[in-house]
Backbone as CSV, one residue per row, in Angstrom:
resi,resn,N_x,N_y,N_z,CA_x,CA_y,CA_z,C_x,C_y,C_z
1,MET,109.321,303.100,-15.552,109.811,301.722,-16.142,108.621,300.810,-15.253
2,ALA,108.038,300.056,-15.908,106.921,299.228,-15.234,106.815,298.087,-14.647
3,THR,107.103,298.128,-13.415,106.651,296.192,-13.027,105.660,294.789,-12.920
4,ALA,105.253,294.079,-13.066,104.521,292.462,-12.806,103.879,292.587,-11.952
5,PHE,104.648,294.089,-10.641,103.853,293.593,-9.366,103.954,295.088,-8.675
6,SER,103.382,295.229,-7.942,102.318,296.521,-7.526,102.384,296.190,-5.823
7,PHE,102.843,297.163,-5.303,102.908,296.815,-3.233,101.776,297.851,-2.969
8,SER,101.326,298.505,-3.949,100.394,299.652,-3.534,98.908,298.873,-2.309
9,GLN,99.238,298.339,-3.179,97.766,298.082,-2.005,98.329,296.496,-0.987
10,PRO,97.260,297.057,0.128,98.444,295.848,1.283,98.215,294.178,0.446
11,LEU,99.047,293.890,1.065,99.294,291.841,0.580,98.237,291.054,1.967
12,ARG,96.972,290.326,0.952,96.329,289.845,2.039,96.707,288.544,2.136
13,LEU,96.380,287.923,3.096,97.242,286.376,3.111,95.626,285.841,3.475
14,ARG,95.689,284.591,2.721,94.209,283.393,2.892,94.637,282.382,4.386
15,THR,93.658,282.697,5.000,93.995,281.988,6.397,92.480,280.996,6.571
16,LEU,93.120,279.676,7.001,91.810,278.384,6.956,90.600,279.377,8.125
17,SER,89.590,279.232,7.865,88.545,279.815,9.038,88.542,279.058,10.429
18,SER,87.751,280.117,11.805,88.652,279.808,12.555,87.664,278.180,12.710
19,ALA,86.620,278.059,12.242,86.369,276.279,12.559,87.369,275.477,12.432
20,THR,88.489,275.666,11.466,89.360,274.880,11.328,90.553,274.997,12.056
21,LEU,91.104,275.666,13.137,91.911,276.143,13.726,91.798,275.106,14.553
22,THR,92.614,274.271,15.517,92.173,273.806,16.662,93.402,273.732,17.409
23,MET,93.115,273.609,18.716,94.529,273.353,19.440,95.675,272.341,19.187
24,SER,95.463,272.070,19.133,96.824,271.101,18.555,97.454,271.765,17.552
25,GLY,96.897,272.051,16.795,97.492,272.850,14.998,96.596,271.571,13.809
26,PHE,96.730,270.039,14.358,96.341,269.146,13.035,95.745,269.798,12.562
27,VAL,96.094,269.483,11.064,94.839,269.696,9.921,95.421,268.570,9.217
28,LEU,94.102,267.896,8.902,94.185,266.749,8.077,94.582,267.248,6.515
29,THR,95.888,266.027,5.858,95.571,266.320,4.584,95.614,264.834,3.501
30,LYS,95.687,265.254,2.654,95.468,264.011,1.889,96.902,262.879,2.133
31,ASP,97.829,263.912,1.881,99.389,263.652,2.863,99.605,262.641,3.638
32,TYR,98.483,262.998,3.918,98.781,262.451,5.645,97.754,261.324,5.558
33,VAL,96.845,261.496,5.196,95.694,259.831,4.891,96.174,259.273,4.297
34,ARG,97.143,259.496,3.677,97.887,258.100,2.137,99.010,257.940,3.586
35,LYS,99.267,258.666,3.917,100.718,257.855,4.335,99.655,257.328,5.456
36,ALA,98.760,257.292,5.783,98.024,256.474,7.214,97.964,255.181,6.265
37,PHE,97.020,254.890,4.811,96.657,253.895,4.028,97.974,253.544,4.236
38,SER,99.130,253.673,3.629,100.433,253.286,2.752,100.447,252.129,4.199
39,HIS,100.288,252.223,5.231,100.844,250.981,6.132,99.863,249.988,5.534
40,LEU,98.280,249.869,5.251,97.881,248.914,4.482,98.015,248.071,3.895
41,GLY,99.105,248.444,2.585,100.092,247.729,1.921,100.572,247.323,1.890
42,GLU,100.951,246.750,2.439,102.034,245.830,3.781,101.354,244.702,4.168
43,ILE,101.765,244.039,3.169,101.365,242.417,3.672,102.250,241.537,4.010
44,GLN,103.815,241.686,3.688,104.737,240.963,4.617,105.239,241.251,5.798
45,ASP,105.633,242.671,5.970,106.228,243.043,7.671,104.462,243.531,8.336
46,LEU,104.106,242.194,8.850,102.612,242.476,9.380,102.853,243.686,10.945
47,GLU,103.960,244.204,11.694,103.778,244.800,12.404,104.096,246.118,11.482
48,HIS,105.107,246.410,10.314,104.728,247.668,9.764,103.149,247.770,9.452
49,ARG,102.639,246.570,9.086,100.765,246.377,9.144,99.840,247.107,9.894
50,LYS,100.225,246.601,10.924,99.661,247.324,12.253,99.347,248.779,12.232
51,LYS,100.638,249.801,11.984,100.735,250.672,12.416,99.222,251.437,12.192
52,PHE,98.939,250.787,11.002,97.707,252.064,10.793,96.582,251.441,11.926
53,LEU,95.932,250.785,12.683,95.259,250.613,13.210,95.781,251.408,14.309
54,THR,97.543,250.947,15.111,98.081,251.314,16.476,98.080,252.712,16.573
55,GLU,98.649,253.188,14.900,99.254,254.665,15.527,97.866,255.906,14.650
56,TYR,97.299,255.230,14.132,96.710,256.480,13.294,94.775,256.014,13.835
57,THR,94.720,255.025,14.742,93.240,254.750,14.958,93.212,254.577,15.759
58,VAL,92.047,255.295,16.574,92.120,255.101,18.329,91.968,253.340,18.800
59,PRO,91.806,252.798,19.893,91.563,251.879,20.248,89.673,251.230,20.466
60,ASN,89.097,252.748,20.673,88.183,252.340,20.541,86.670,253.454,20.090
61,VAL,87.141,253.144,18.526,86.968,253.417,17.172,85.303,253.217,17.279
62,THR,84.801,254.028,16.808,83.494,253.342,16.277,83.653,253.210,14.575
63,TRP,83.512,251.356,14.228,83.625,251.351,12.448,82.751,250.367,12.422
64,THR,81.735,251.071,11.431,80.692,250.463,10.827,80.694,249.667,9.597
65,CYS,80.251,248.408,8.972,80.675,248.067,7.852,79.097,248.061,7.847
66,THR,78.176,248.971,6.840,77.192,249.201,5.846,76.129,247.989,5.742
67,GLY,75.132,248.303,5.857,74.497,247.350,4.700,73.269,246.867,6.282
68,SER,72.811,245.751,5.630,71.807,244.504,6.838,71.950,243.314,5.840
69,ALA,72.245,242.696,4.957,71.790,241.288,4.512,73.229,241.077,4.087
70,HIS,73.893,240.968,4.603,75.137,239.822,4.749,75.838,240.404,5.782
71,SER,76.719,239.217,6.253,77.150,239.070,7.482,78.507,238.886,8.003
72,LEU,78.970,240.767,7.731,79.924,241.266,7.948,79.148,242.717,8.689
73,ALA,78.023,242.810,8.121,77.458,244.093,8.340,76.871,244.406,9.679
74,GLY,76.925,245.721,10.459,77.226,246.232,11.989,78.194,246.652,12.494
75,THR,78.319,247.580,13.452,78.820,248.623,14.210,79.858,248.216,15.019
76,ARG,80.996,248.506,14.979,81.823,247.079,16.821,82.812,248.835,17.165
77,HIS,82.764,248.794,18.561,83.149,250.197,18.716,84.606,249.615,19.603
78,SER,85.572,249.202,19.002,86.674,248.516,18.893,87.895,248.233,17.990
79,VAL,88.796,248.584,17.737,89.997,247.843,16.823,89.596,246.100,16.967
80,GLN,89.546,245.719,18.194,89.790,244.916,17.782,88.705,243.972,17.973
81,ASP,87.600,244.576,18.340,85.735,243.848,17.813,85.812,243.560,16.365
82,HIS,86.446,244.573,15.572,86.401,244.737,14.186,87.071,243.803,13.067
83,GLU,88.571,243.626,13.980,89.305,242.205,13.503,88.656,241.219,13.523
84,ASP,88.224,241.217,14.396,87.397,240.061,14.787,86.065,239.335,14.368
85,ALA,85.073,240.175,14.023,83.946,240.486,13.256,84.307,240.119,11.746
86,THR,85.425,240.652,11.203,85.795,241.060,9.649,86.696,240.123,8.951
87,PHE,87.903,241.197,9.451,89.355,240.715,9.009,89.636,239.340,9.058
88,LYS,89.741,238.977,10.224,90.132,237.353,10.913,88.805,236.846,10.116
89,ARG,87.757,237.043,10.125,86.594,235.928,9.602,87.076,235.876,7.768
90,LEU,87.246,237.005,7.097,87.708,236.939,5.676,89.040,235.925,5.549
91,GLY,90.478,236.458,6.625,91.344,236.051,6.102,91.186,233.908,6.796
92,ARG,90.015,232.977,7.122,90.345,232.325,7.428,90.046,231.312,5.818
93,ASN,89.442,232.696,5.095,89.559,231.665,3.138,90.375,232.777,2.217
94,LEU,91.612,233.094,2.930,92.350,234.184,2.257,94.150,232.984,2.481
95,THR,94.694,233.571,1.291,95.938,232.572,1.754,96.834,234.116,2.593
96,GLY,96.751,235.040,2.327,97.645,236.199,3.107,96.673,237.527,3.598
97,PRO,97.136,238.422,4.195,95.902,239.738,3.987,95.948,240.747,2.739
98,ILE,94.527,240.934,3.348,94.361,241.809,2.006,95.162,243.195,1.989
99,LYS,95.914,243.692,0.760,96.697,244.446,0.404,95.605,245.811,0.270
100,PHE,96.132,246.875,1.189,94.647,247.697,1.094,95.984,248.823,-0.039
101,THR,95.507,249.176,-1.320,95.938,250.523,-1.931,94.754,251.730,-1.953
102,ALA,95.135,252.566,-1.308,94.300,253.953,-1.962,94.126,254.420,-3.433
103,THR,93.364,254.490,-3.594,93.574,255.177,-5.326,93.046,256.540,-5.083
104,ARG,92.610,257.178,-4.465,91.579,258.492,-4.486,91.748,259.271,-2.971
105,VAL,92.131,259.876,-2.661,91.692,260.375,-0.594,90.858,261.744,-1.181
106,ILE,89.382,262.263,-0.541,89.104,263.551,-0.202,89.334,263.817,0.790
107,VAL,89.533,264.999,1.091,89.539,265.522,2.211,88.682,266.373,2.200
108,ASP,88.172,266.767,3.031,86.383,268.229,3.927,87.976,269.474,3.575
109,ALA,87.527,270.379,3.416,88.454,271.633,3.325,88.699,272.369,4.600
110,GLU,87.641,272.206,5.483,87.470,272.292,6.826,86.982,271.529,7.882
111,ARG,87.590,271.808,9.211,86.665,270.771,10.181,85.639,271.355,10.318
112,GLU,84.639,270.097,10.950,83.015,269.905,11.307,83.795,269.761,12.551
113,GLN,82.755,270.157,13.263,82.173,270.093,14.783,82.654,268.829,15.084
114,ASP,82.830,267.506,14.711,82.688,266.601,14.956,84.239,265.814,14.444
115,GLY,85.214,266.728,14.167,86.317,266.252,13.284,86.271,266.727,12.110
116,TRP,87.018,265.838,11.910,87.602,266.269,10.328,87.084,264.955,9.392
117,TRP,86.679,264.896,8.112,86.556,263.491,7.014,86.795,263.907,6.353
118,CYS,87.600,262.667,5.779,87.985,262.434,4.430,87.422,260.698,4.272
119,THR,86.803,260.628,2.900,87.259,259.460,1.850,87.852,258.684,1.240
120,VAL,88.212,257.250,1.543,88.874,257.489,1.003,89.055,255.501,-0.254
121,GLU,88.635,256.209,-1.317,88.476,254.885,-2.050,90.134,253.890,-2.440
122,THR,89.645,252.866,-2.114,90.747,251.592,-2.366,90.107,250.323,-3.063
123,LYS,91.453,249.921,-3.179,91.932,248.731,-4.326,91.969,247.557,-2.507
124,GLY,91.365,246.914,-2.927,91.676,245.294,-2.041,92.255,243.946,-2.953
125,GLU,93.273,243.450,-2.556,93.983,241.796,-3.774,94.219,241.525,-2.292
126,ALA,94.113,240.424,-2.677,94.554,238.941,-2.030,94.081,238.052,-2.855
127,THR,94.787,236.724,-2.374,94.615,235.527,-3.210,93.370,234.439,-1.850
128,ARG,92.164,234.039,-2.371,91.807,233.266,-1.442,92.538,231.693,-1.220
129,THR,91.517,230.902,-0.951,92.667,229.412,-0.085,91.730,228.839,-1.637
130,THR,91.498,229.143,-2.727,90.286,228.270,-3.798,91.474,228.679,-5.248
131,GLY,92.167,229.453,-4.634,93.318,230.149,-5.538,92.786,231.288,-6.820
132,GLN,91.801,231.324,-5.809,90.186,232.447,-7.294,91.554,234.217,-6.482
133,PRO,91.342,234.858,-7.087,91.765,235.926,-6.601,90.607,237.034,-5.428
134,TYR,90.962,237.734,-4.784,90.174,238.514,-4.080,90.057,239.647,-4.799
135,ASN,89.308,240.455,-5.128,90.177,242.074,-5.689,88.168,242.923,-5.844
136,ASN,88.658,243.484,-4.428,86.995,244.947,-4.115,87.992,245.687,-4.402
137,GLU,86.580,246.353,-4.144,86.915,248.127,-4.579,85.994,248.959,-2.809
138,TYR,86.467,249.373,-2.594,86.400,250.071,-0.723,85.486,251.465,-1.030
139,ALA,85.153,251.699,-0.226,85.173,253.277,0.005,84.962,253.167,1.616
140,TRP,86.282,253.789,2.334,85.658,254.123,3.913,85.496,255.633,4.143
141,LEU,84.323,256.739,4.207,83.924,257.575,5.265,85.168,257.557,6.433
142,MET,85.813,258.456,6.864,86.542,258.297,7.634,86.230,259.747,9.280
143,ARG,86.214,259.489,10.036,86.343,260.957,10.788,87.982,260.791,11.532
144,TRP,88.571,262.097,11.486,89.588,261.767,12.087,89.710,263.094,13.459
145,ASN,90.098,262.768,14.420,90.215,263.844,15.979,91.262,264.160,15.439
146,ASP,91.018,265.298,16.409,92.164,266.418,16.640,93.819,266.281,17.056
147,GLU,94.509,265.074,16.738,94.987,264.659,17.012,95.756,263.598,15.872
148,GLY,94.953,263.113,15.019,95.134,263.229,13.557,95.347,260.949,14.289
149,LYS,94.046,261.063,14.472,93.654,259.492,14.816,92.588,259.202,14.765
150,ILE,92.160,258.157,13.895,90.843,258.056,13.736,89.598,257.665,14.068
151,VAL,89.064,257.715,15.040,87.561,257.650,15.578,86.768,257.468,15.414
152,GLU,86.384,257.147,13.733,84.723,256.536,13.336,85.505,255.938,12.050
153,ILE,85.247,254.489,10.955,84.902,254.498,9.824,83.456,254.057,9.394
154,ARG,83.075,254.425,8.095,81.800,253.653,7.748,82.278,253.305,6.417
155,SER,82.377,251.477,6.382,82.956,251.176,5.308,81.904,250.456,3.804
156,TYR,82.039,250.808,2.774,81.173,250.683,1.682,82.463,249.817,0.774
157,TRP,81.718,247.921,0.222,82.036,247.675,-0.928,81.739,246.768,-1.372
158,ASP,82.286,245.906,-1.853,81.453,244.471,-2.638,80.976,243.487,-1.714
159,THR,80.146,243.695,-1.143,79.685,242.441,0.486,79.379,241.215,-0.205
160,MET,78.953,240.999,-1.829,78.621,239.494,-2.471,79.977,239.029,-2.782
161,LEU,80.966,240.020,-2.727,82.417,239.066,-3.375,82.175,238.410,-1.685
162,SER,82.725,239.473,-0.917,83.379,239.164,1.082,82.379,238.033,1.085
163,GLU,81.089,237.484,0.745,79.893,236.402,0.659,80.714,234.820,0.653
164,LYS,80.655,235.815,-0.882,81.535,234.614,-1.689,82.677,233.885,-0.878
165,VAL,83.583,234.346,-0.041,84.913,233.840,-0.204,84.553,233.231,1.647
166,LEU,83.522,233.974,2.663,83.077,233.843,3.453,82.539,232.405,3.273
167,LEU,81.982,231.598,2.415,81.231,230.409,2.048,82.535,229.399,1.170
168,GLY,83.813,230.480,1.163,84.309,229.307,0.445,84.295,228.659,-0.748
169,GLN,83.100,229.873,-1.440,82.521,229.819,-2.915,83.948,230.587,-4.124
170,GLU,83.597,229.700,-5.211,84.634,230.410,-6.445,83.718,231.621,-6.650
């Protein structure tokens, strides 16, 4: 009688490479990244929203707003410095916080020497004080440490729209 399975050959298990294994056992996954980003979708409960910055980001994160021809460009070396230079400045011309929704998450299959890398594409939605919508699209390239915290972010987005918001233009 034939069977669908043959056990005459030893079973080989697929394992992660040694470059992927860490002392902490942390492995970056899409689900983990989506969970972290879900906090940025909260615009009513601001304490819940802050969890992205307090639970998933190191305080001394290196956060780069790429580019050079806009006023938000630059590299900051703390959550507070980044908030002051970007979110708070934009927030003066928005009626509330930007609601970020992750639309695509790409995670490197293996850990690099400097940590885990992923890219998150997001929508950012808010209302300007002029009544116009603020609908922006972002891509954040992020490096995570072995404790599951973000240590570096490089953000890309429609900077012209942000400049219009900063200037109070429609």
